[in-house]
C-alpha positions in Angstrom: 5.3 223.6 -192.9 7.2 225.3 -190.2 8.6 223.6 -187.1 11.0 224.5 -184.0 14.4 224.1 -185.8 13.3 226.4 -188.6 11.7 229.0 -186.0 14.9 228.8 -183.4 17.0 229.9 -186.8 15.1 232.4 -188.0 15.4 234.3 -184.4 19.7 233.3 -184.4 20.1 235.2 -187.8 17.4 238.3 -186.9 19.0 241.5 -186.0 16.3 242.7 -184.0 13.2 241.7 -181.3 10.1 241.1 -183.8 6.3 241.0 -183.3 3.8 238.1 -183.6 2.8 239.9 -186.6 5.8 239.9 -188.3 6.6 236.2 -187.3 3.2 235.8 -189.1 4.0 237.2 -192.3 7.1 235.2 -192.4 5.5 231.7 -191.5 2.1 231.6 -192.1 -0.2 231.2 -194.8 -3.3 229.9 -192.9 -5.4 229.5 -189.5 -3.5 226.4 -188.9 -0.1 228.0 -189.5 -1.1 230.8 -186.9 -1.8 228.0 -184.5 1.4 226.1 -184.7 3.4 229.2 -184.3 1.6 230.1 -181.4 2.5 226.9 -179.8 6.2 227.0 -181.1 6.9 230.4 -179.7 5.3 228.8 -176.6 7.7 226.1 -176.2 10.7 228.4 -177.2 9.6 230.9 -174.7 8.8 227.9 -172.0 12.6 226.6 -172.5 14.2 229.7 -172.4 15.4 230.0 -175.8 13.8 233.2 -177.0 12.3 236.0 -174.4 8.9 238.2 -174.5 10.1 241.8 -173.5 7.5 244.4 -172.2 6.4 245.6 -176.0 5.8 242.2 -177.1 8.3 241.3 -178.9 10.2 238.3 -179.3 14.4 238.0 -179.6 16.6 235.8 -178.6 17.6 235.6 -175.4 21.5 236.1 -175.3 20.9 239.3 -177.5 19.2 240.8 -174.9 21.5 240.4 -171.9 19.8 237.1 -170.6 21.4 233.7 -170.4 19.3 230.7 -169.3 20.5 227.8 -166.6 19.6 226.4 -163.8 20.0 228.2 -160.0 22.3 226.9 -157.3 21.2 228.6 -154.2 22.8 229.5 -151.4 21.8 228.6 -147.5 22.0 232.5 -146.7 19.5 233.7 -150.1 22.5 234.4 -152.8 23.0 232.0 -155.4 24.4 231.5 -159.1 23.0 231.0 -162.4 25.2 227.7 -163.8 24.6 228.7 -167.4 23.4 225.9 -170.0 25.7 227.0 -172.5 29.0 225.5 -171.8 32.0 227.7 -171.5 30.4 230.7 -170.2 30.8 232.0 -166.4 28.3 231.5 -163.7 26.3 234.8 -163.2 26.2 236.0 -159.3 22.3 236.9 -158.0 22.2 238.9 -155.0 19.5 237.4 -152.4 17.0 240.6 -153.3 17.1 240.0 -156.8 16.2 236.1 -156.8 12.5 236.5 -157.7 11.9 233.5 -155.1 13.7 231.2 -157.4 14.6 228.1 -155.3 17.8 225.9 -155.6 17.7 224.1 -158.8 15.2 225.8 -160.7 15.5 226.7 -164.4 15.7 229.8 -164.7 16.1 233.2 -167.1 18.6 235.6 -165.7 19.5 239.0 -167.0 23.1 239.9 -167.0 23.5 243.5 -165.2 26.9 243.8 -164.8 29.5 241.9 -167.2 32.3 242.1 -165.7 31.3 241.5 -162.6 28.7 238.9 -163.8 26.2 239.7 -161.8 22.3 239.7 -162.4 18.6 239.4 -161.4 16.3 236.6 -162.1 13.9 237.6 -164.3 12.2 234.3 -165.1 11.7 230.9 -163.5 11.1 228.7 -166.3 10.7 225.3 -164.3 10.3 224.6 -161.1 12.6 221.8 -159.5 10.6 221.9 -156.0 6.8 221.3 -155.9 6.9 219.4 -152.7 9.1 220.1 -150.1 10.1 218.0 -146.4 10.5 219.4 -143.5 9.4 220.3 -139.7 6.0 221.8 -139.0 6.2 224.9 -136.6 3.4 227.4 -135.1 4.4 231.0 -134.4 2.9 234.8 -134.4 -0.5 232.9 -135.4 1.0 231.4 -138.4 1.9 227.4 -139.3 4.6 227.1 -141.4 7.3 224.3 -142.6 10.9 225.1 -141.9 12.7 222.7 -144.8 15.3 220.0 -143.5 17.5 221.2 -146.6 19.7 224.6 -146.2 19.6 225.3 -149.9 16.0 226.4 -149.2 16.5 229.7 -146.9 12.6 230.2 -146.1 9.5 229.1 -144.4 6.5 228.2 -146.1 3.5 229.2 -144.6 0.5 227.0 -144.2 -3.3 227.7 -143.9 -4.6 225.9 -140.7 -7.1 224.0 -142.9 -4.2 222.7 -144.6 -2.2 221.1 -141.7 -4.2 218.2 -142.1 -3.6 215.7 -138.5 0.1 216.9 -138.4 1.5 218.6 -135.2 3.8 221.1 -134.2 7.7 219.2 -134.6 6.4 216.5 -137.0 8.2 215.9 -140.1 5.9 216.3 -142.8 5.9 216.9 -147.1 4.0 220.1 -148.4 2.8 220.7 -151.7 3.5 224.3 -152.5 0.4 225.9 -153.9 1.5 229.4 -154.5 5.1 229.8 -155.5 7.2 232.9 -153.4 8.7 236.1 -154.9 10.0 238.7 -153.8 7.4 239.9 -151.9 5.6 237.1 -150.4 6.8 233.8 -148.8 5.7 230.4 -150.6 2.4 228.7 -149.2 1.6 225.3 -149.7 -0.6 222.0 -147.9 0.7 218.9 -145.8 0.3 215.9 -148.1 1.8 213.7 -146.1 3.1 212.9 -142.3 6.4 211.2 -142.2 6.5 209.2 -139.1 9.6 209.4 -136.7 12.7 206.7 -137.6 12.5 204.0 -135.2 15.1 202.1 -137.2 17.7 202.5 -139.7 15.9 201.3 -142.3 12.9 203.6 -141.5 15.4 206.2 -141.7 15.8 205.5 -145.2 12.2 204.9 -145.9 12.4 209.0 -144.3 15.0 210.3 -146.6 13.2 208.6 -149.7 10.2 210.5 -148.6 12.1 213.7 -148.2 13.6 213.6 -152.0 10.5 212.4 -153.1 12.0 209.3 -154.8 9.8 206.8 -156.5 10.0 203.4 -154.5 7.7 201.5 -156.9 6.6 202.0 -160.8 3.1 203.5 -161.7 1.0 200.4 -163.1 0.9 201.3 -166.3 4.9 200.9 -166.1 4.3 197.5 -164.2 2.0 196.3 -166.9 4.5 197.4 -169.7 7.1 195.6 -167.9 5.2 192.4 -168.1 4.3 192.6 -171.3 8.6 192.3 -172.2 9.3 188.6 -173.7 10.1 186.1 -170.2 13.6 185.3 -172.5 15.8 185.7 -175.4 14.9 183.7 -178.8 17.4 183.0 -181.3 15.1 185.5 -183.8 16.5 188.5 -181.7 19.9 187.5 -182.5 19.4 188.8 -186.5 21.3 191.7 -187.5 24.1 191.1 -184.8 27.5 190.1 -184.6 28.2 187.0 -182.7 30.4 186.9 -180.1 29.4 184.1 -177.8 33.1 182.4 -178.6 35.0 185.4 -177.1 36.0 184.6 -173.4 34.2 187.2 -171.8 33.6 188.4 -168.3 31.9 191.1 -166.2 33.4 192.6 -163.2 31.3 194.1 -160.1 30.8 194.5 -156.6 29.9 191.7 -154.4 26.2 192.9 -154.0 25.5 194.2 -157.5 22.5 192.8 -159.4 22.3 194.7 -162.5 25.7 194.0 -164.7 25.3 196.4 -168.0 29.3 196.0 -169.1 31.4 193.3 -170.0 35.0 192.7 -171.3 36.9 191.0 -173.8 40.3 191.5 -174.4 43.0 189.9 -177.0 46.6 190.4 -178.1 47.1 191.3 -181.3 50.4 192.0 -183.5 50.4 195.8 -182.4 49.4 195.8 -179.0 45.4 194.7 -177.8 41.9 194.8 -179.0 39.3 195.2 -176.1 35.6 194.7 -176.5 33.4 196.7 -174.3 30.0 195.3 -174.2 27.3 197.1 -173.1 23.3 196.1 -172.2 21.1 197.0 -175.3 18.8 198.2 -173.5 17.4 200.4 -176.2 16.5 197.0 -178.3 14.0 196.7 -175.8 13.1 200.3 -174.6 12.1 202.1 -178.0 12.0 205.9 -178.4 8.7 207.6 -176.3 7.4 204.3 -175.0 5.6 204.1 -171.3 8.9 203.0 -169.9 10.9 205.3 -172.1 9.0 208.5 -170.8 9.2 206.8 -166.8 13.2 206.5 -167.5 13.6 209.8 -168.9 12.0 211.6 -165.9 14.1 209.5 -163.4 17.1 209.7 -165.2 19.3 207.9 -163.0 19.2 204.4 -160.2 19.2 205.8 -156.6 21.8 203.3 -154.4 21.3 203.1 -150.8 22.9 200.7 -148.2 19.8 198.2 -148.4 18.2 198.5 -152.2 18.5 200.7 -155.1 15.4 202.5 -156.9 16.4 201.3 -160.3 15.7 203.5 -163.7 14.4 200.5 -165.4 11.9 197.9 -163.8 13.5 195.2 -162.6 12.9 192.5 -165.4 14.8 194.9 -167.3 17.7 196.0 -165.0 17.7 192.7 -163.6 17.0 190.1 -165.9 16.4 190.4 -169.7 19.2 193.4 -169.7 21.5 192.3 -167.1 24.6 190.5 -168.8 24.2 187.1 -166.7 26.9 184.3 -166.8 26.2 181.6 -168.9 22.8 183.6 -171.0 22.8 184.8 -174.7 22.7 188.7 -174.1 21.8 191.3 -176.4 24.8 193.7 -176.3 25.9 196.9 -178.0 30.0 196.6 -178.3 32.7 199.2 -178.5 35.3 197.4 -180.3 38.6 199.5 -179.6 42.1 198.8 -180.9 45.3 200.0 -178.9 49.4 199.5 -180.0 51.6 198.5 -177.0 51.5 202.2 -175.5 47.9 202.2 -174.9 47.1 204.5 -177.9 43.9 203.7 -179.5 44.2 203.1 -183.2 41.0 202.2 -184.0 37.4 201.7 -183.2 34.0 200.2 -184.3 30.7 199.9 -182.7 27.7 197.4 -183.6 25.0 195.5 -182.3 26.0 192.5 -180.7 24.9 189.0 -178.9 27.6 187.8 -176.0 27.7 185.0 -173.3 29.5 185.9 -170.2 31.8 183.0 -168.9 31.8 184.4 -165.5 30.5 186.9 -162.9 33.9 187.9 -161.1 34.2 190.1 -158.4 36.7 193.3 -157.9 37.9 191.3 -154.8 38.6 188.0 -156.6 40.5 189.7 -159.3 42.2 191.6 -156.9 43.4 188.2 -155.4 44.4 186.6 -158.5 46.4 189.8 -160.4 48.0 191.1 -157.5 48.1 188.6 -154.6 48.1 185.7 -156.9 45.8 183.4 -154.6 46.6 180.0 -155.9 43.0 178.6 -155.3 41.7 181.2 -157.7 43.9 181.0 -160.2 43.7 177.2 -160.3 39.4 177.7 -160.4 39.8 180.5 -163.3 42.6 179.2 -164.9 41.1 179.4 -168.6 40.9 183.3 -167.9 44.5 183.8 -166.7 45.9 185.0 -169.7 42.8 187.6 -170.5 43.2 189.0 -166.8 47.2 189.5 -167.1 46.4 190.9 -170.9 43.9 193.1 -169.2 46.3 194.5 -166.3 48.8 195.3 -168.9 46.0 197.3 -171.1 45.0 199.2 -167.8 48.5 200.2 -166.8 49.2 201.6 -169.8 45.9 203.6 -170.5 46.1 205.0 -167.1 49.6 206.3 -167.6 48.6 207.8 -170.7 45.3 209.4 -168.6 47.5 210.6 -165.8 50.2 211.9 -168.4 48.0 214.1 -170.4 46.9 215.9 -167.1 43.4 214.0 -166.0 42.9 214.5 -162.3 43.1 210.8 -160.3 41.3 212.0 -157.0 41.8 209.6 -154.2 38.7 210.5 -151.8 38.0 207.5 -149.0 33.8 206.8 -149.1 32.6 204.8 -146.7 30.5 201.5 -146.7 27.4 200.8 -144.7 28.1 196.7 -143.7 24.3 195.5 -143.0 24.3 192.0 -141.3 21.7 189.1 -142.2 18.6 190.9 -140.8 19.4 193.7 -142.4 21.2 196.2 -139.3 23.8 198.4 -139.2 26.9 196.2 -138.3 30.0 198.8 -139.3 31.0 201.2 -141.0 34.1 200.9 -142.9 36.1 202.9 -145.6 35.5 201.7 -148.9 38.1 199.5 -150.5 39.2 200.3 -153.6 41.7 198.2 -156.0 43.3 197.4 -159.2 40.3 195.4 -160.6 38.1 199.0 -159.9 41.3 200.9 -161.9 41.0 198.1 -165.0 36.8 198.4 -165.4 37.2 202.3 -165.3 40.2 202.9 -167.5 38.1 200.6 -169.9 34.8 202.3 -169.3 36.7 205.7 -169.8 37.9 204.4 -173.1 34.9 203.4 -174.4 33.2 206.6 -173.7 36.1 208.7 -175.1 36.0 206.5 -178.3 31.9 206.6 -178.8 32.0 210.6 -178.1 34.8 211.1 -180.7 32.9 208.7 -183.3 29.8 210.7 -183.0 31.4 214.1 -183.2 33.6 213.2 -185.9 30.4 212.7 -187.8 29.1 215.5 -186.6 26.1 213.9 -185.0 24.1 215.7 -182.5 24.4 214.1 -179.2 24.9 213.9 -175.6 27.7 214.7 -173.8 29.1 214.4 -170.7 31.0 217.6 -170.2 33.5 219.1 -167.0 33.9 222.8 -167.7 37.5 224.3 -166.3 37.1 226.2 -162.9 37.0 229.6 -162.5 40.2 231.4 -162.7 39.2 233.4 -159.3 39.1 230.5 -157.1 42.8 230.1 -157.6 44.1 232.0 -155.2 42.1 230.5 -152.2 43.8 227.0 -153.5 47.4 228.5 -153.9 47.2 229.6 -150.4 47.2 226.4 -149.0 48.8 224.4 -151.3 52.0 226.4 -150.9 52.4 226.3 -147.1 50.8 222.8 -146.9 53.2 220.5 -149.7 55.6 222.9 -150.7 54.4 223.4 -154.5 56.3 226.7 -155.0 54.8 228.4 -157.3 53.7 232.2 -157.9 50.6 231.4 -159.7 49.0 228.3 -160.1 46.8 227.2 -162.5 44.3 224.7 -163.4 46.7 222.8 -165.3 48.9 222.5 -161.8 46.1 220.5 -160.2 47.5 217.1 -161.7 51.0 218.1 -160.3 49.7 218.9 -156.9 47.3 215.7 -156.3 50.4 213.9 -157.1 52.5 215.8 -154.7 49.9 215.7 -151.8 49.5 211.6 -152.0 50.8 209.9 -148.9 51.0 213.2 -147.1 48.8 214.1 -143.9 47.1 217.0 -146.4 46.1 214.4 -149.2 42.6 214.6 -148.5 41.9 218.2 -147.4 43.7 219.2 -151.2 42.1 216.8 -153.0 38.7 218.3 -151.4 39.9 221.8 -152.0 40.7 221.0 -155.6 37.2 219.1 -156.0 35.2 222.3 -154.6 36.9 224.6 -157.0 35.7 222.7 -160.0 32.3 222.9 -162.0 30.0 219.9 -162.0 30.2 217.7 -164.3 27.0 217.6 -166.3 25.4 216.9 -169.4 25.3 218.9 -172.6 24.1 218.9 -176.6 27.5 221.3 -176.9 30.9 219.4 -176.4 33.2 221.7 -174.7 35.7 218.6 -173.0 36.0 217.2 -169.8 38.5 218.9 -167.7 38.8 216.3 -164.8 39.6 213.6 -167.5 41.5 215.7 -169.7 39.6 214.5 -172.4 38.9 216.8 -175.6 35.6 214.5 -176.2 33.7 212.4 -173.8 30.3 211.2 -173.3 28.6 208.2 -171.4 28.1 205.0 -173.2 28.7 202.4 -170.7 26.0 202.1 -168.4 22.6 202.6 -170.1 20.7 200.2 -167.4 21.1 203.2 -164.6 21.6 206.1 -166.7 19.2 207.8 -169.4 21.9 209.6 -171.0 23.7 206.4 -172.1 20.6 205.2 -173.5 20.4 208.1 -175.6 23.8 207.8 -176.9 23.3 204.1 -177.6 20.0 205.1 -179.5 22.0 208.1 -181.6 24.8 205.2 -182.4 22.1 202.9 -183.7 20.3 205.4 -185.6 23.9 206.8 -187.5 25.0 202.9 -188.1 21.5 202.0 -189.6 21.5 205.6 -191.7 17.9 206.3 -190.1 19.5 209.7 -189.5 18.8 210.5 -193.0 15.1 210.4 -192.2 14.7 214.1 -191.5 11.9 214.1 -189.4 13.0 211.1 -186.7 16.4 213.2 -186.6 15.0 216.6 -185.7 12.5 215.0 -183.2 15.5 213.5 -181.5 17.6 216.5 -182.1 15.2 219.2 -180.5 15.0 217.4 -177.2 18.7 216.8 -176.4 18.6 219.8 -174.4 15.7 219.5 -172.1 17.0 215.5 -171.3 20.5 216.9 -170.7 19.1 219.5 -168.2 16.8 217.2 -166.4 19.7 214.2 -166.7 22.0 216.5 -164.7 19.3 217.7 -162.2 17.9 214.5 -161.4 21.6 212.9 -160.6 22.4 216.0 -158.5 19.0 215.3 -156.3 20.4 211.3 -156.4 23.7 212.5 -155.1 22.0 214.5 -152.0 19.7 211.9 -151.3 22.3 209.0 -151.3 25.0 211.3 -148.8 21.8 212.0 -146.9 21.9 208.3 -146.0 25.1 207.9 -145.4 25.0 210.9 -142.8 21.8 209.1 -141.2 23.6 205.7 -141.1 26.6 207.5 -139.2 24.3 208.9 -136.5 22.2 205.5 -136.1 25.4 203.8 -135.6 27.0 206.1 -133.3 23.6 207.0 -131.1 24.5 204.7 -128.4 27.9 205.8 -128.3 27.5 209.1 -126.4 29.8 210.1 -123.4 32.6 207.3 -125.3 36.1 208.7 -125.5 37.6 207.4 -129.2 41.2 208.3 -130.9 40.9 209.6 -134.3 42.4 212.5 -136.7 41.9 215.6 -137.5 40.7 215.6 -141.4 39.4 219.1 -142.0 39.0 222.4 -140.2 37.7 225.7 -140.7 36.9 229.1 -138.6 34.2 226.9 -136.7 36.1 224.0 -135.3 37.5 220.5 -136.9 36.4 217.7 -138.5 37.8 214.5 -137.0 37.3 211.1 -138.0 37.4 208.4 -135.7 40.1 205.2 -136.1 38.0 202.0 -135.2 34.7 203.3 -137.4 34.7 205.3 -140.6 32.8 208.2 -139.1 33.1 211.9 -139.2 32.4 214.4 -136.5 32.5 218.0 -135.7 34.6 219.7 -132.9 33.5 223.1 -132.4 36.1 225.5 -131.6 33.9 226.4 -128.1 35.0 223.1 -127.0 38.5 224.2 -126.6 38.2 226.2 -123.1 41.7 226.3 -122.1 43.1 228.9 -124.0 41.9 231.4 -127.0 42.1 229.8 -130.3 42.1 231.4 -133.8 42.1 229.8 -137.2 45.0 230.3 -139.7 43.7 229.8 -142.8 47.1 230.0 -144.9 48.5 227.2 -142.5 45.0 225.0 -142.0 46.0 225.5 -138.3 44.0 226.1 -135.0 46.4 227.8 -132.4 45.8 229.0 -129.1 46.7 232.4 -128.5 48.5 232.1 -125.4 49.7 228.3 -125.1 50.3 228.0 -128.7 49.0 224.9 -128.4 48.1 223.7 -132.3 45.9 221.5 -134.4 47.0 220.6 -137.5 45.6 218.3 -140.4 46.5 214.7 -139.7 46.8 215.1 -136.1 45.8 212.2 -133.9 43.2 214.1 -131.3 41.2 211.9 -128.5 37.3 213.3 -128.5 34.6 212.1 -126.5 31.2 211.3 -128.6 29.6 214.7 -127.1 26.1 214.6 -129.0 24.4 212.3 -131.6 21.8 214.2 -133.6 19.3 211.7 -135.1 17.1 214.4 -136.3 19.6 216.8 -137.8 22.0 214.0 -139.0 25.0 215.1 -137.0 27.8 213.9 -134.5 29.3 216.4 -132.5 32.5 215.9 -130.7 34.2 216.9 -127.7 38.3 217.6 -126.9 
């Protein structure tokens, strides 16, 4: 019987495009076979694996200079196709050759200039946007939507009969009824009017609408969640290793509710034995169940200051699967052995049952280990030895990781503080401490071990990959590095990045150099093809430790379970799982980007709401970034950034000197540099655009 895998392999070995008739001769002996063949061809062409040329012949896309990936659009119209096949350079797409593709669309592109990696989009496989938020406008006898996000650099026409009850200037959500191409704009209809936010909470509601995020689960998912058991029973513990006598803790932030990882540690003769226990979500959520299909579509939880939009129903994420203290919980454990220098010497994976001793916070672990808080050390006296062992192993693992070239970015992040009523009370710099490093190092170690275990068995899986940066971007970094932190080298390569970051640490240029290097890197993503993780300097990496909030982790859990129980000997089950890994990887990467964009948008919005009553006030800050348009300034009293435009500097003609990251007056020689203290006036707070503008 023909299946997708056989057909895909056939095209791989075939040296030329083939007709449907030839395929029929090869694979079909009945009308039923022909129906199956048509269905499989449709699946492969929809996925971009094969292409039908103008003569109706089928062939492997890469053999026709065609590549499949997602379109990363620029606000001026051009963009890049980021290839699904790792290890290949992106393809530049001029604005006139996008075929109307939008940001994040899954596309097929023809590479027309191999040397310059330039091409054109020839097919849009999957649309990322069917609903778009923006401002409703009217001009030249036509209604249209101006999209809110700059990556969609075109307007959407709206027939008058489809504007509903919206008016000019309203923020609305439009459903696209006819997509754009090179000759015509897209057409849509208004399906929702977003009320003007009256407070920070309603602003978050607006962002949720703009990004089309799901507030609630569909009725059938809610019913499926209700059908889950109310509590664990002893029968569930069979065929699991009982680790309830181990001293085990969770370490999370103060506001965390979904605890998906816990750790235990023991001293051995050679070094340490670390247990990383991960919530066994897969036990409750089997492949292709209703809850699984919903989680696959969401792919990730989304975190806002006042709420979480979870990937899984709360009965799972905050109850059955959450590793709450003093309760028996089903887990999947990575048991890792290390020598005295932090080298992993052995690893094992198995289903388990644990009972966490304590729900610890990063703050309290920091106080116990670093501040040596007497009250807390007395309170948690029975766990002091374990915390000390964790500290020792963490330092060894971190030293090993940095030594091998892992990039250790220390980029400040804002934390939005709310009062009891949910109102904005402050915006501060997120505090990271040594306890964060403990969990970070242990999770990296578990993820690497899981990836290496599956790779050694040649088991198809999902990897978290991070490709090397494009060598063409090195010159831009070199200009800044050579004149700021005195890293003198004729030509830098990606292998120099960790040294540069270390050299910039503690200087005024630390943040800007970190951002510059970060921007030069490709985005980490999911793939069934392992090409390593450049940022972590890891040859093999996956996501295994957060199945409550990330769908790829749940997939890896299932693959591990199937491997351990020899289920993968069942060819049918195995093939079905393998065939969908690529689609899961693509959707998970895309949904991750959407979640990150929405979370950033909320932070920008909260900053503007926090500053809206401070227009006209004079405040102290420092310059943290600059370009040819002006300077980014961060206030001293609040973790709030704003932009000071070059046009505000009226005492001279100012120019931006890119090489030295300096803005200099032509006549006065007055200069502004990174890290410089500066007094600014809050000139404008634009709630609609979510931006803050400073004056000198």
